[in-house]
C-alpha positions as CSV (number, residue, x, y, z in Angstrom):
1,M,107.1,5.8,18.8
2,G,103.6,5.6,19.6
3,F,101.8,8.4,21.2
4,L,101.6,7.3,24.5
5,T,105.2,6.2,24.7
6,G,106.0,10.0,23.1
7,L,103.7,11.6,26.1
8,V,105.0,14.2,28.5
9,K,106.3,12.5,31.4
10,S,104.1,10.6,33.1
11,N,104.2,7.9,36.0
12,Y,104.0,5.2,33.4
13,D,107.1,3.5,32.2
14,C,107.5,4.1,28.5
15,G,108.0,0.6,27.9
16,L,104.9,-0.7,29.6
17,L,103.2,2.7,27.8
18,L,104.2,0.9,24.3
19,V,103.0,-2.5,25.2
20,L,99.8,-0.7,26.4
21,E,99.1,0.7,22.7
22,K,99.8,-2.6,21.1
23,K,96.8,-3.5,23.1
24,I,94.3,-1.2,22.8
25,M,95.1,-1.1,18.9
26,K,95.1,-4.7,18.3
27,K,91.5,-4.5,20.5
28,H,89.2,-2.0,18.9
29,R,89.1,-1.6,14.9
30,V,86.7,1.1,13.4
31,V,83.5,-0.7,11.7
32,G,80.8,1.0,9.9
33,A,77.9,2.5,11.7
34,A,75.6,0.2,10.6
35,E,77.6,-2.8,11.3
36,S,76.0,-5.7,13.5
37,T,77.1,-8.8,15.3
38,K,75.3,-11.1,12.9
39,G,75.7,-14.3,14.1
40,T,76.7,-13.8,17.8
41,G,75.1,-14.0,21.2
42,M,71.5,-15.1,22.1
43,D,68.5,-14.6,20.3
44,L,64.8,-13.7,21.6
45,R,62.0,-15.0,19.8
46,V,58.8,-13.2,19.7
47,E,55.1,-14.1,18.8
48,K,51.8,-12.3,18.6
49,S,50.5,-10.9,22.3
50,V,48.3,-8.8,24.3
51,L,49.9,-6.9,26.7
52,Q,47.8,-6.0,29.5
53,G,48.7,-4.7,33.4
54,A,51.3,-2.7,35.2
55,M,54.9,-3.0,35.0
56,N,57.5,-0.6,37.5
57,V,59.7,1.5,35.6
58,P,63.9,0.9,36.2
59,G,65.8,4.0,37.6
60,S,66.7,6.7,35.2
61,K,70.0,5.9,33.2
62,S,71.1,9.5,33.1
63,H,69.9,10.3,36.6
64,T,72.1,7.4,37.6
65,I,75.5,8.2,36.1
66,R,75.1,11.9,36.6
67,A,74.5,10.8,40.2
68,V,77.6,8.4,40.0
69,A,79.8,11.4,39.3
70,I,78.9,13.8,41.1
71,A,79.0,11.7,44.4
72,A,82.5,10.8,43.7
73,L,83.8,14.1,43.1
74,A,82.0,15.4,45.9
75,A,83.3,15.8,49.7
76,G,82.0,13.2,52.2
77,E,79.4,10.6,51.9
78,S,76.2,10.4,49.0
79,E,74.2,7.6,49.2
80,I,72.1,6.6,46.0
81,A,69.3,5.1,46.6
82,Y,67.2,2.2,43.8
83,P,70.0,2.9,40.9
84,L,69.8,1.8,37.8
85,E,71.0,-1.9,37.5
86,S,72.3,-2.1,34.3
87,S,75.7,-2.3,32.5
88,D,75.9,0.8,31.6
89,A,75.6,2.0,35.8
90,R,77.9,-0.3,36.0
91,A,80.5,1.4,33.7
92,A,80.1,4.4,35.7
93,F,80.4,2.7,39.1
94,R,84.1,0.8,37.5
95,A,84.9,4.3,35.9
96,Y,84.4,6.3,38.8
97,R,86.1,3.7,41.4
98,A,89.3,3.4,39.1
99,L,89.4,7.6,39.6
100,G,89.5,7.2,43.8
101,A,86.1,7.0,44.5
102,E,85.1,4.6,47.2
103,I,81.7,2.9,46.1
104,V,80.0,0.0,48.1
105,E,76.8,-1.5,48.2
106,E,74.1,-1.8,50.2
107,D,70.0,-3.7,49.2
108,N,69.5,-1.3,46.6
109,V,71.8,1.8,47.6
110,W,75.2,2.8,46.5
111,R,76.9,4.6,49.1
112,V,80.1,6.6,47.9
113,Q,82.8,9.0,49.6
114,G,83.7,11.4,47.6
115,M,87.2,12.5,46.2
116,K,86.4,16.1,47.2
117,G,87.4,16.8,43.5
118,E,91.0,15.3,43.9
119,V,91.0,12.6,41.3
120,H,93.5,9.6,41.8
121,V,95.7,8.3,38.9
122,P,93.9,4.8,37.9
123,E,96.1,1.5,38.1
124,K,94.5,-0.1,34.5
125,V,92.9,1.4,31.8
126,I,89.2,2.3,32.2
127,D,87.1,0.5,30.4
128,V,83.3,1.9,30.0
129,G,82.4,-1.0,27.9
130,N,79.0,0.2,25.7
131,S,78.2,3.4,27.5
132,G,79.0,6.8,25.5
133,T,77.4,9.0,29.0
134,T,80.1,7.1,31.1
135,M,82.8,8.0,28.1
136,R,82.1,11.5,27.8
137,I,81.7,12.4,31.5
138,A,84.5,10.4,32.9
139,L,87.0,11.6,30.3
140,G,85.6,15.3,31.7
141,S,86.9,14.1,35.2
142,A,90.6,12.6,34.2
143,A,91.0,16.2,32.8
144,L,90.9,17.0,36.3
145,L,94.3,14.9,37.4
146,T,97.1,16.8,38.9
147,E,99.8,14.6,37.7
148,G,100.3,11.3,36.0
149,M,97.6,9.8,33.0
150,A,94.5,7.8,32.6
151,V,93.4,6.0,29.3
152,L,89.8,5.5,28.5
153,T,88.4,2.9,26.6
154,G,85.1,1.2,25.6
155,D,83.6,-1.7,23.3
156,E,83.7,-1.7,19.7
157,Q,80.7,0.6,19.5
158,V,82.1,3.5,22.1
159,C,85.2,3.3,20.5
160,R,83.7,4.8,16.9
161,R,81.6,7.3,18.8
162,P,83.0,10.9,18.5
163,C,84.5,12.8,21.2
164,G,86.6,15.4,19.4
165,P,84.7,18.3,19.8
166,L,85.5,17.2,23.8
167,V,88.8,16.5,23.5
168,D,89.0,20.2,21.6
169,A,87.8,21.7,24.4
170,L,89.3,20.5,27.1
171,N,92.5,20.9,25.9
172,G,91.4,24.7,25.2
173,L,90.9,24.7,29.0
174,G,94.5,23.5,30.5
175,A,94.3,19.9,29.8
176,R,96.2,17.6,27.7
177,V,94.1,15.4,26.0
178,R,94.1,12.5,22.8
179,S,92.4,10.1,20.7
180,T,95.5,7.3,20.2
181,R,94.2,7.1,16.9
182,D,94.1,10.6,16.0
183,N,90.4,10.4,15.4
184,G,89.0,12.0,18.2
185,C,87.3,8.5,19.2
186,P,88.4,6.1,22.3
187,P,90.9,5.1,23.3
188,I,91.7,8.5,25.1
189,V,94.6,9.4,26.9
190,V,94.1,12.4,29.3
191,E,96.5,14.2,31.5
192,G,95.4,17.3,34.1
193,R,94.8,19.5,34.6
194,L,91.6,21.7,33.6
195,K,92.6,25.2,34.4
196,G,89.3,27.1,32.8
197,G,89.2,30.1,30.0
198,T,87.1,30.7,27.5
199,V,85.9,27.5,24.4
200,S,83.8,27.4,21.7
201,L,81.9,23.8,21.5
202,E,79.4,22.3,18.9
203,A,77.4,20.0,21.3
204,V,75.8,17.5,18.2
205,T,75.5,15.5,21.6
206,S,74.8,17.1,25.0
207,Q,77.1,14.5,26.5
208,Y,80.0,17.0,25.5
209,V,78.2,19.9,27.6
210,T,77.4,17.9,30.6
211,A,80.7,16.4,30.6
212,L,81.6,20.1,30.9
213,L,79.4,20.9,33.4
214,I,80.2,18.5,35.8
215,N,83.6,19.1,36.2
216,A,84.8,22.4,35.1
217,P,83.5,24.3,38.3
218,L,86.6,21.7,40.1
219,A,89.1,23.8,37.6
220,E,91.7,26.7,38.9
221,Q,89.3,29.3,37.3
222,E,86.4,30.2,35.4
223,T,85.3,28.8,32.3
224,C,82.8,30.4,29.8
225,L,81.4,27.8,27.4
226,Q,79.8,29.1,24.2
227,V,77.8,26.4,23.0
228,P,76.1,27.7,18.9
229,V,75.0,24.0,18.4
230,L,73.3,21.8,21.0
231,H,71.1,19.5,20.1
232,E,68.9,16.8,23.1
233,K,68.9,20.1,25.4
234,P,66.4,18.8,27.9
235,Y,69.9,16.6,29.0
236,V,71.7,19.8,29.7
237,H,68.6,21.0,31.6
238,M,69.1,18.0,33.2
239,T,72.7,18.2,34.4
240,L,72.7,22.2,34.9
241,D,69.6,21.0,38.0
242,W,71.9,18.1,39.1
243,L,74.7,21.2,40.1
244,E,72.3,23.5,41.7
245,R,71.0,21.0,44.2
246,Q,74.3,20.3,44.8
247,G,75.8,23.3,45.4
248,V,77.4,24.4,42.1
249,T,76.5,27.6,40.4
250,V,76.2,27.9,36.9
251,D,75.3,30.8,35.1
252,Y,73.7,30.5,31.0
253,A,71.8,32.4,28.9
254,D,68.3,31.0,28.3
255,D,68.9,29.6,25.0
256,L,71.9,27.6,26.6
257,S,74.2,29.0,23.7
258,E,76.7,30.1,26.9
259,F,77.6,29.1,30.1
260,R,79.7,30.9,32.5
261,I,81.1,28.6,35.2
262,S,83.6,30.0,38.4
263,G,86.1,27.3,39.1
264,G,87.4,26.1,42.7
265,Q,83.6,25.6,43.8
266,A,82.9,22.3,45.5
267,Y,79.7,19.6,45.4
268,A,77.6,18.7,48.6
269,P,77.1,14.7,48.8
270,V,74.4,13.1,46.9
271,R,71.0,11.8,48.7
272,G,68.6,10.6,46.8
273,R,66.1,8.2,45.1
274,I,67.3,7.8,41.1
275,P,63.7,8.3,39.7
276,G,62.0,6.0,36.6
277,D,63.6,6.2,33.5
278,F,61.4,7.4,30.8
279,S,63.4,6.4,27.9
280,S,63.1,2.6,28.9
281,A,59.7,3.2,30.1
282,T,59.0,4.1,26.1
283,F,59.0,1.3,25.0
284,F,56.0,0.2,27.3
285,L,54.3,3.2,27.0
286,A,54.7,2.9,23.1
287,A,53.4,-0.7,23.5
288,G,50.4,0.4,25.3
289,A,49.1,2.1,21.9
290,L,49.1,-1.0,19.8
291,P,45.8,-2.6,18.9
292,G,44.8,-4.2,21.7
293,N,46.9,-3.2,24.5
294,A,46.8,-1.5,27.8
295,V,49.6,-0.8,29.7
296,L,50.6,0.9,33.2
297,C,53.8,2.0,33.5
298,Q,54.8,2.9,37.5
299,G,57.2,4.8,38.9
300,L,57.1,7.5,36.5
301,D,56.9,12.0,37.7
302,M,55.8,14.2,34.8
303,S,57.8,16.9,36.7
304,D,60.8,15.5,36.3
305,T,63.6,17.2,33.9
306,Q,64.4,14.0,31.7
307,G,63.2,15.0,28.0
308,D,61.8,11.3,27.0
309,K,58.9,12.4,28.8
310,A,58.0,13.8,25.8
311,V,57.0,10.9,24.7
312,V,53.4,11.0,26.4
313,D,52.9,13.9,24.1
314,Y,54.2,12.5,20.6
315,L,51.5,9.5,21.8
316,R,48.9,11.9,22.3
317,A,49.7,13.6,19.2
318,M,49.3,9.6,17.1
319,G,46.1,9.0,18.9
320,A,46.5,7.2,21.7
321,R,44.5,7.4,24.9
322,V,47.0,8.3,27.7
323,T,46.2,9.5,31.1
324,V,48.7,10.5,33.6
325,E,47.5,8.9,37.1
326,S,49.1,9.0,40.7
327,E,50.5,5.7,40.3
328,G,52.2,6.7,37.0
329,I,50.9,6.3,33.3
330,R,48.7,4.3,31.6
331,V,48.7,4.2,27.8
332,E,45.6,2.2,26.1
333,A,45.1,1.7,22.3
334,D,43.5,3.7,19.8
335,R,43.4,4.7,16.4
336,L,46.7,5.7,15.5
337,Q,47.1,8.3,13.3
338,G,50.7,9.4,11.2
339,C,52.0,12.5,12.0
340,E,55.0,15.0,12.1
341,L,57.0,14.9,15.0
342,D,60.4,16.9,16.2
343,L,62.5,14.5,17.9
344,N,65.9,16.3,18.1
345,A,65.4,16.7,22.5
346,T,64.7,13.0,22.4
347,P,66.1,10.9,20.0
348,D,66.2,7.5,22.1
349,A,62.9,8.0,21.4
350,L,63.2,7.4,17.4
351,P,63.5,3.8,17.2
352,M,60.5,2.8,19.1
353,L,58.2,5.5,17.4
354,A,59.4,4.1,14.1
355,V,58.0,0.9,15.1
356,L,54.7,2.6,16.4
357,A,54.4,4.6,13.1
358,C,54.2,1.1,11.1
359,F,51.1,0.8,12.6
360,A,49.4,4.1,12.3
361,E,47.2,4.9,9.4
362,G,49.0,7.5,6.9
363,T,52.2,9.0,7.2
364,T,54.8,9.6,9.8
365,R,57.9,11.8,9.7
366,L,60.9,11.6,12.1
367,V,62.6,14.8,12.0
368,N,65.7,16.9,13.4
369,V,67.4,14.3,14.6
370,P,70.6,13.7,12.9
371,Q,72.5,12.9,15.9
372,A,70.7,9.7,16.0
373,R,73.5,8.1,13.5
374,L,75.9,8.7,16.0
375,K,74.6,6.7,19.0
376,E,75.5,3.2,19.3
377,T,74.3,2.5,15.9
378,D,73.3,4.8,13.0
379,R,69.4,4.2,14.3
380,I,67.9,5.9,11.5
381,A,69.9,3.5,9.0
382,V,69.3,0.5,11.0
383,M,65.4,1.5,11.3
384,R,65.3,1.6,8.0
385,M,66.9,-1.9,7.4
386,E,65.5,-4.0,10.1
387,L,61.9,-2.7,9.5
388,E,62.2,-3.2,5.6
389,K,62.8,-6.9,6.3
390,M,59.2,-6.8,8.1
391,G,57.4,-5.5,5.1
392,A,57.2,-1.6,6.0
393,R,57.6,1.6,3.6
394,I,60.5,4.5,5.1
395,Q,62.4,6.7,3.3
396,E,65.0,7.7,5.0
397,L,66.3,11.7,5.4
398,P,69.6,13.2,6.3
399,D,68.3,14.6,10.3
400,G,65.3,11.2,10.4
401,M,62.8,9.3,8.2
402,V,59.4,9.0,7.0
403,I,57.2,6.0,7.4
404,E,53.9,5.2,5.8
405,G,51.7,2.9,8.1
406,G,50.5,-0.3,6.9
407,G,51.5,-2.9,9.4
408,L,54.6,-5.4,9.3
409,H,54.8,-9.3,9.2
410,A,57.1,-11.6,11.1
411,A,61.0,-11.5,10.4
412,T,64.4,-12.4,11.1
413,V,66.1,-9.4,12.0
414,E,69.2,-8.1,13.3
415,G,69.5,-6.0,16.6
416,H,72.7,-4.7,15.7
417,G,74.2,-4.5,19.2
418,D,72.1,-1.9,20.3
419,H,69.7,-2.1,23.1
420,R,66.8,0.1,21.8
421,V,66.6,-1.2,18.6
422,V,66.2,-4.9,20.0
423,M,63.4,-3.6,22.1
424,A,61.9,-1.6,19.7
425,L,61.8,-4.3,17.1
426,A,60.3,-7.1,19.8
427,M,57.4,-4.3,20.9
428,G,56.4,-4.6,16.6
429,A,56.9,-8.2,16.8
430,T,53.8,-8.4,19.4
431,Q,51.2,-7.6,17.1
432,L,52.3,-10.0,14.1
433,S,51.1,-13.1,13.4
434,G,53.8,-16.1,13.5
435,A,57.1,-15.8,15.2
436,T,60.1,-13.0,14.4
437,V,63.4,-13.7,15.7
438,I,65.8,-10.6,17.0
439,H,69.9,-11.5,16.9
440,G,72.0,-9.6,19.5
441,Y,69.3,-10.0,22.3
442,E,71.9,-9.1,24.6
443,A,72.5,-5.5,24.2
444,V,69.5,-4.7,26.4
445,E,71.7,-5.2,29.1
446,V,73.1,-2.0,28.8
447,T,69.7,0.0,30.3
448,F,67.3,-2.7,30.6
449,P,68.4,-6.3,31.4
450,T,65.0,-7.3,32.6
451,F,63.4,-6.4,29.9
452,A,62.1,-9.9,28.4
453,S,60.9,-10.5,31.7
454,V,58.9,-7.7,32.1
455,L,56.9,-8.0,28.7
456,T,56.6,-11.7,29.5
457,A,54.6,-10.7,32.7
458,L,52.7,-8.1,30.8
459,G,51.4,-11.3,28.1
460,G,53.7,-10.9,26.1
461,V,55.4,-14.4,24.3
462,A,59.2,-14.2,24.4
463,Q,61.8,-16.6,24.8
């Protein structure tokens, strides 16, 4: 008997569960971390271009997903203004609607009628698509069920991204959670209810901690979370800031190695505008540093909690001219120099910085970012593979890459279904004579659907 049919009693008929398990297992197969979607999807053709002008940065994916989750768990009506319009944000929209929140759309606003922490049994399997952030946070929310179960799945990439440490932590706090393939990856079946307790968690991704911080305040008892390993600390600070602003109290160590979260708390409704996304802006900020270019990224706030604002410092360290203005952040080309950059807090910046390093003089070392191998792809392996096709000289490290500057040449490359890989390669291609063709352009839908139109508006030759 399969896991789903053998699970303790639920609201689902066992015969239907057996069919469901077979469908899930047929739909999702495990593939290698660097496997691409060769021969499928859309191509983006990019030619040598000079990029000049201003662009408006889309809303933050990280803030949008946190806003949706907290608004859904809160009591009363929330108003989320200017959320990111992308498939990842839509995944959170659909997931929390499936868990019982009422969400309606108006002009540039999502209105959310919260559940007051009373999560409902979803009618169908929750498919988060490519959104790993939604998978982890919604997994924690599903553990608030008082009866029945929820099944969470996603696309092939999400179904090979690890959730095992989070699953173990949720089980340690009173929920009943299990991967259908017993490998710690989605599809995952969840039964409540999260009660509280003490658990230890090694967080190779900050999303594990964020999932617990957002949902544990709604558990019955206090949760003590010990975190001996934590990557991407700025994202945890972002989550803590959200909790504080929404009336939830968390005590934590200065180094984020331990958290104490009182149970029985409640969220205030969310009301506010989603700030611009530094992760998406990274591509255009870095493009401004390439020869001949000057780009102003509007809608960014250096006082925001987003970790990827550190890209401004990285660009300065490499020699770019960067000015923070009232309108946004302006980056202008100058002589780029290789340097060493610790990307532990900013793994999403690795693809674009790897491209930028190819145009710098000397050697660039991107280090202390092993979790980059656990994103939509193994970004370290994939960026080495694709940039070598373009003439780069790169050495892989277990936790990063060493890149020798000297330029690139046009080539046909693969996006590997990874939005950040596609956008980074496209930006590099604007510096090259001839045409570069990037397979799998459709991947940008998850965070930046208008990427190509923004690129062309700045003078990029892309179609």
